[in-house]
N, C-alpha and C positions, 0 to 999 in steps of 0.2 A: 736530874729531868726540867726542859723549860716551861713555861704555861703551856708555849702554844704546840708544845710535843706532848703534855698531859693533853691536851683539850681533842689534840689530832685523832691519841687514839680514844676517849670517849664514842671522837663523830662515826671514827673508822666501820661503814658498811661490816667486817673482817670479809671471808672466800664467798659468801652465795647471799641473796636475796630468795629465800624461800616463803618467807611474811612476813606481815606484819603485827605479828603478835607480837616477834619476840624483839621490833626495835622501838628506840628511847624517842618518844617528845622529839628528843634534839638530829637523831639519827635521821627523821622524818621531814627535819625543817628540811637539813640539810640538803639531799635529795630536790626540799620542791624549789630550795634556791637554786638549785647548782643548772635546774631544765628550765630557768630561765629565760639564761644567756644563747642556752640553743635552740630559745625559737625561734631567735631572727637564723639562724643556721637554712634551715626552712622558706625563707623571705632570697635569697639571697640567686640571682643567679645564676650560678654554680652552685648548686647545693651539696656541697662538697667541703669536708677542711679531714688533716690528715692525722688527726690525734692515737687513733685504733689501727692506726696501718701498723701490716707485718704482722697483726692479732687474724687468728682461725677463728671462727664460730660458729657450731653446727645448732640447728632449730632442727630438734627435737620432738618433732607433732605427732602422741600417738592419740589424736582425737583431731575428728571435721576440725579447721579453722580458717578462716579469711581475715577480720576484723585484727588481733592477735599478730599473728605470722607474717601482714602485709606490715603490722605496722612496726616489728622488732627488724622487720630487713630491708627498713628504709630507714632504721635508724643504725642499725651496722656499718649499710655502704654507706650514706651521709661519713660517716667516722671512719671512711679508708677503710670497718672488721673485711676479710675474703669469711665467705657466706654459703653455706653446706646445708642445703633444706634434705631431708629426710624425714617419710609419711611413714608410718605402722606399714601400712601399702605396700610399699617400697622398698620391705626395712628385711631381714632377716628375720625379724620380730616376729613373722607368718610363717618360718619355717623353725619353730619354736626355742630362737634367743633369749635368752633372757636379758634384764632392761640390764645393767649391770655390767652382760656379757657386749651388751650392744658398744654400751659407752665405750669400754676399757676398752678394744677393739678401736675406736675412735678418739682414742688420745694414744692409741699407742700411732696414729699417724702424725701426732705433736698439735693436737685443739689446742686452742686457750680457756673459752667457754664452751655452757650449756645452756641452749635459750631448749625447755622439754611443756610443753604439755602431755597433761596422762590423766585415764580418766579413775584411781585410782588416788584416795584420800593421804600423802603421805610419797607420797611418788619422788616428789624430789626432794622433801629430805634426803629419802634412804639413800639415792645418789649421793649429792652431795656430800654425806659422809661417808662415802667410799672411793672420790674417784676426786684428782688435787685439780683438779678442774674447776674455774667457779662455774655456778651452779646460780640459771635465774627460775625461777617458776614461773612459767605464763597459762598458771592452771592445772591444780588435781584433781579430781572428784570435786566434790562436793567441801575440800578443803577453802585452801588463798586460792584471792588472785590478786594477788599486791601492787602492780603497774596497773589494773586497773583501779584498783583501789587509790596507787600514790592520785593517778592524772584525772581519777574523782576529787580530792581532796586541789590540788592546783585548778580546776576550772573554779568549785565553788569558791577558793581566793580569789580568780583572777576576777570576778563580777560581783562580789560580796567588800571584797578585802581584810578578810578575814575569816577566819572559820571558828575562832571561840568564841561561844556564847550563840552560837548558832543555833539555831533546831530545824536540825536533818529526820527527813523521814524515808525513810527504804522504803516502799510497797508492794507488792505483790508476792511470789516466790518466795521465799528464804529460804526455804525449806531443803530446797539443791542446790543458792547459791552461795558459790564462791567469793561473788563481789559484795555480795552481804557482806558476808567474816570479816575478811578487806576492809574493807566502807568502817563496819561497826569499829573496828580496832585503830584504824590511824585516826578516825573522829574523833571519840572517846579521847586518846590519847592527845587530841591541837586542842582541847579543850572542849568542844560540839556539844550539844545536848541531844542526846539520836530518838528515832524510836520506831518500830517497825508495823506495818498496817497487811494484812492480811486476812485469807479461810484461817480457821483452825484446824483442816487436813496442811496446808504452807509451811507449818512455822512449827519449828522445833522445837520439841516440850520443857525443853530446860533454855530458851529465848531467853528470859529478865534477866535469869543469873549473867548473863553479859555487862548487865546496866543498863539497861535498853527500856522504855517506854512499849507499851501494847497500844497499840488502838483496835477495835472492833469493828472498826467503822470506816469508809474513806471518808464521808465527809467531817468526822474527828479527826484526821487528820490534816488536811485540808486547810483545817482551821486552826492548830494547834505551829503549824511549821513554814520552818523558811523556805527551805526547802528541799525539793520530793525527787529520788529517784529511782527512778518503777522500773523496777524488776521483772522480767519478761517467762511465762510459764511457760519451764525449759518440757518441753511436751515426748523428750525423745530421754526424758529419764522417770518421762509418767508414764506408773499404769494406771488404769478407771476404775474411777471414784475418788482425786482429788479430786475436779468441781466436775460442780452438773451436766454444766458445756459450756465452753467459745464466749455463746451468747452470754448465758446466764452471770459468765463472770461480766462483761465488761457491763452488763447492770448493774451489778451492786460492786462491784471493787472499780472499776474502768475508768483511766485516769481519763474525765472528760469536759469542753471546754463548757459549760454547763456547769458541774459542781465548779471551776476554776471562778467561776465567775460570782463566785458563793463566798468567795475566799476573800476577807477584811483586808489580806496585804495581797499584793503580787509573789507569785513564786515563780526563784529559780526551778523551769525542767532541765530532771538529769533523765539522761539513761542508757547505758551500756551497749544499747547494739545484739546482737539483729532484735529489731526490735514487729513484733508483735502486732500488727495494727491495727486498731478493730477487738482488740483483746485487750490490753492493760495500759494503751495507753492510744485515744484517737489521732487523728490525720493530722485535725485541726490547731492541738495541744505538740502535739511535737514538728509540727514547720512553724509555732507561730512562736507568735514578738517575746516569749518568753523563757522556750527552748534553747539552753544553749551543747545540743547533741555535736552535734558537728563541729565546736569549740572542743568537746572530749575528744572527737577523735584526731585533729590538729595537736593538742596538749600529749595526747597515747603517744605521739613519739617528738621529741622532747624529750620526758615524762622517762623511758627507755634510753634515750643517746646519753641520762644525764644516768642512769643504773649500769650500764656497760661504759660509762669513764669510769664513774667510782670506782669499781669492782676492779679495775684496768690498773687502780694506783693509782689516778688523776686527783690531784687536793683534793678534799677530805673542806666538808663546813663554808669554801667558800665559794660565790658564785661568780663577784672575777676575777679569782684565778680559769676555773674552768674556760669561762667565757677566753682571757689572754689565752694560755694552754691552746684555744680550740682556733685563734685566730682572730677572732673578728673586734 
C-alpha cells in the first residue's frame, strides 16, 4: 500500500456523517479544505457543476427547518444531483410507518443518500446502521448538527486565519442545542479553547466533562473570548421555568452593543440562526461590523457541497482535487 493510499484510508469519512465527535482532526480539516474551492461555484453566473450527476438524494425532514433544508437543497442542485424533499407531515410516518420502513421504501426506488433531521437524539446513527445509502445528519434532537458545526469552524477560520489557540465561547441555550455539541467537539479537536456561558438552568449538568470552561456572567465571557457564538433560546423545546422572562434574559445574558464596547478586543460574532432579536442578541450586534452571521449562511452551502462530494467518493484530503473534479 502506498503512503497516499494509506493517507486516503485514514482521512476517508466513511459511509455517513452523523456527528463530529467521531471524526479526527484530519477528517475535519479535510472537509474544511474541500469546502474552499466550492465557494467559487456559488459566485459563478451558472452555479452548477456535474459532480453528483446521476445521484439521487432524499431530504427527509421530520422537524421544521428553513435554513438547513434550503442550504442542503442548494448544495445538492449545484452539484447536479436529483433531489426529493419529504417532510413528516407529507409522509407515511403520520400513518404509523416506522423510520426504517420509510427509508427502506425509498431505497427500493434506488436512492443514493439521505439527509435527515429528526427530533430524537441518535436517529441519524440508528438509520445509518440499517440502510446502505449514505446518511447525513442535519440535526438530531439534542445530539449533534455536524454540518452547522463545520460551517461555524470554516467561518472562524476564514476571518481569523486559524482555529488553533483561539478562545471561543458559546453563549445561550446550551442545554437544548445540538449546535453547541458539534461546535465543542470540532473546536476542541482543532485546538481552540472553548467555554460556555448560560444560566444554570440552560447548562447540561456535566458540561465541564467535555473539557470546556464555564462562565457564570456574560461580562466574563466577553472579556475572555476572541469569538462569541450566540445560541438562541429554543423556546419550542422549553417548558416554563428555564428563564424568568425573555426581557430578563436579555437584561442579564443578552449580547448587546453596550457590553461589547467594554471588551478588551474586537470580538467575532456568530449565530447559527434563526435569531431571537432583542433576546439573546440585539439587532445592532447582529447587523454590526463584527457579525459574520451572513457569512455563515454562505459557508453552509460550500460545507454541505464538500460533505456530499466526499461521501459520494470524491478524492479526500485535497482541495485542489475537488476543484479539478468540480470543473473550477
